[in-house]
Every structure is written in C-alpha cells, then in structure tokens.
C-alpha positions in Angstrom: -20.5 6.3 21.2 -17.5 4.3 20.8 -17.2 0.4 21.8 -15.4 1.6 24.7 -18.6 3.9 26.2 -21.3 1.7 28.0 -25.1 2.9 28.7 -26.2 2.3 32.2 -29.2 3.0 33.4 -29.7 3.8 37.2 -32.3 2.9 39.5 -33.8 6.0 39.3 -34.2 6.1 35.4 -31.6 8.1 34.7 -29.1 7.3 32.0 -25.4 7.4 32.1 -22.4 6.9 30.2 -19.8 5.0 31.3 -16.1 5.5 29.6 -13.9 2.9 30.8 -10.2 3.6 30.3 -9.1 3.7 26.5 -6.7 0.5 25.7 -3.0 1.0 24.9 -2.7 -1.8 23.0 -5.0 -3.1 20.4 -4.8 -7.3 20.3 -3.4 -8.9 17.4 -6.7 -10.7 16.5 -7.6 -6.9 16.4 -5.3 -5.8 14.2 -5.2 -8.4 11.6 -9.3 -7.9 11.7 -8.5 -4.3 11.0 -5.7 -4.8 8.4 -7.7 -7.6 6.5 -9.8 -4.6 4.2 -7.6 -3.1 1.6 -9.5 0.1 2.2 -9.0 0.0 5.8 -5.0 -0.4 4.9 -4.9 2.3 2.1 -7.2 4.8 4.7 -4.7 4.4 7.7 -1.7 4.8 4.7 -3.3 8.1 4.0 -3.8 9.3 7.5 0.0 8.4 8.2 1.4 11.0 5.7 -1.2 13.7 7.1 -0.9 16.3 10.2 -3.8 16.9 12.1 -8.1 16.0 11.0 -8.6 15.7 7.3 -12.1 15.6 5.3 -13.5 12.3 4.9 -14.2 13.2 1.2 -10.3 13.6 0.8 -9.5 10.4 2.5 -12.1 8.9 -0.1 -10.6 10.5 -3.2 -7.3 9.0 -2.3 -8.3 6.0 -1.4 -10.1 5.6 -4.6 -7.3 6.9 -6.8 -5.1 4.2 -5.4 -7.7 1.4 -6.1 -8.1 2.9 -9.8 -4.5 3.5 -10.3 -4.9 7.2 -11.4 -5.1 10.8 -10.0 -7.7 12.0 -7.8 -8.7 14.6 -10.7 -9.0 11.7 -13.1 -11.5 10.1 -11.2 -14.8 9.2 -12.5 -17.9 9.7 -10.2 -18.3 6.0 -10.0 -15.3 5.0 -8.7 -15.3 7.9 -6.3 -18.6 6.6 -5.0 -17.5 3.0 -4.6 -15.0 3.4 -2.5 -16.7 6.4 -0.5 -19.7 4.7 0.3 -18.2 1.3 1.9 -15.4 3.7 4.0 -18.6 6.2 5.2 -21.0 3.1 6.3 -18.5 0.6 7.4 -14.3 0.9 7.3 -14.1 4.2 9.2 -16.8 3.5 11.5 -14.8 0.1 12.5 -11.7 2.0 12.8 -13.3 4.7 15.2 -14.7 2.1 17.3 -11.6 0.5 17.6 -9.9 3.5 18.9 -7.3 3.9 15.7 -8.9 6.8 14.3 -11.4 9.5 15.7 -14.2 9.9 12.8 -17.0 12.6 13.2 -19.2 10.9 10.7 -21.9 14.3 11.0 -18.9 16.6 10.1 -17.1 14.5 7.7 -13.7 14.9 9.8 -11.5 12.1 10.4 -8.5 12.5 12.3 -5.4 9.2 13.6 -4.9 8.6 17.1 -1.5 7.5 18.8 -2.9 4.0 18.4 -2.8 4.2 14.9 1.2 3.7 15.4 0.5 0.4 16.3 -0.9 -1.1 12.8 2.4 1.1 11.6 4.6 -2.0 11.4 2.2 -4.5 9.7 1.5 -2.5 7.1 5.1 -1.5 6.5 6.3 -5.1 6.6 3.9 -5.9 3.5 4.9 -2.7 1.7 9.0 -3.6 1.7 11.1 -0.7 1.1 8.4 1.3 -0.4 8.3 -0.6 -3.8 5.2 -1.0 -5.2 4.8 -4.4 -7.2 4.9 -2.5 -10.2 7.9 -0.6 -9.4 9.4 -4.2 -8.9 8.1 -5.2 -12.4 9.8 -2.5 -14.3 12.9 -2.7 -12.3 13.3 -6.7 -13.7 12.5 -5.4 -17.0 15.1 -3.3 -16.9 17.8 -6.0 -16.1 16.3 -8.1 -18.9 16.3 -5.4 -21.3 19.7 -4.2 -20.5 21.2 -7.5 -20.8 19.4 -7.9 -24.2 20.7 -4.1 -25.5 24.3 -5.5 -24.5 23.8 -8.7 -26.3 22.8 -6.9 -29.0 25.9 -4.7 -29.1 28.1 -7.4 -28.8 26.3 -9.5 -31.8 26.1 -6.2 -34.3 29.7 -5.4 -33.2 31.2 -8.9 -34.0 29.4 -9.2 -37.1 30.2 -6.0 -38.8 34.0 -6.4 -37.4 33.9 -3.3 -35.2 37.2 -2.8 -33.8 37.5 -4.1 -30.2 34.1 -6.3 -30.4 35.6 -8.2 -33.5 38.3 -9.6 -31.1 35.5 -11.4 -29.1 35.0 -15.4 -30.3 30.9 -16.0 -31.4 30.8 -18.8 -28.9 32.7 -16.9 -26.1 29.7 -13.7 -26.9 27.1 -16.2 -27.3 28.3 -17.8 -23.8 28.3 -14.6 -22.1 25.1 -13.6 -23.1 23.4 -16.6 -22.6 25.2 -16.8 -18.5 23.6 -13.1 -18.2 20.1 -14.0 -19.1 20.3 -17.0 -16.7 21.9 -15.0 -14.1 19.1 -12.7 -14.2 16.3 -15.2 -14.7 17.4 -17.5 -11.7 17.7 -14.2 -9.8 14.4 -13.1 -10.4 12.5 -16.4 -9.8 14.2 -16.5 -6.4 13.5 -12.9 -5.4 9.6 -14.1 -6.3 
C-alpha cells in the first residue's frame, strides 16, 4: 500500500482502501528528502538508463559497483550485501511511497514512474556535463603534464643547442614556462 492510499473502516465493519489521486508534482522538500541519500540518487540514475522494469538485484549490484568504484563482476559478496540490504529495506520503499518508482518487493521488480523526471534536473545540476570528479582531476593532471613536458623539451633543446630551440634565450624560456604553470594553476584554483 502506498502513502497515497488510506484504509477506512465502514460502519458495517468492512475495510476499504481509498486511493486518492496521485499528485502530479513533488514538493521541493520531498525532492530534497528523496535525494539526500547517495544510494537513492544512484538508484534513480540507474533507472534513467533503463526502459521498463528491472530486477532489484541488478539495480543493487550496479549501485554497489558505483559505490566501490569497480565493475559488477568484480564485486565481493560483502560489497553486494552492503548496498542490497539498505536498498531493499529502506531506499526503494521510500521512493515507492513517494510515487517515484513502482517497487514490487515480493517479486523484486523496480520500475520508474513519470514522477522520476522531476528529479532529473536536480541530479543533472550536481553532475555537471557528465564529468565525474575523478575525470576532472585527470583532466587537470593532463594540463600540468603538458606544460611540464613542453617546458622540459624547451630546456633540453636549449641546453643541447638543438636547432630552433637554441635560439630561445634561457630567461625567455624560464619566463614562458613559469607563466604557463602560473596560468594553469590560477585557472585550476578558480574552477574549484
């Protein structure tokens, strides 16, 4: 029974279930409450990439793989369990209760509902243009490495009097390399 259904006892003792119309919008408080958990966010992202119902086990394994920065095939049993149990007992029932997913706990089937689209803009804003923090770090490391390699080639070429590079005065080479490092460092610090 979802949160939008109510049990009522009739005067003759019968119990009936009243289904109120499903709300078409989540409140901002509901959105932030639902998205406060990294596991819920990961479950929603997994469901975006799928069409139709998925097995809860598959969803839990992918969430565990993301949490442990590994693949589904490389997961240990403990890693699977650490993600599966909270998803099964808490996170998926909460998303179901709010109408974001349809979760059949007995069959282990999860399906996104149209309401999930209301969460998309909040999750996309935090994700940026599909750049994960590790990718961002690698990108900055590549910038620093490029400047280092260019500076090394410039210095070695000037020291061994390679044609063209020996024409660059040492002071100009040092100034250029320092300016390049300075500009990359300033840009990096401003982007954080």
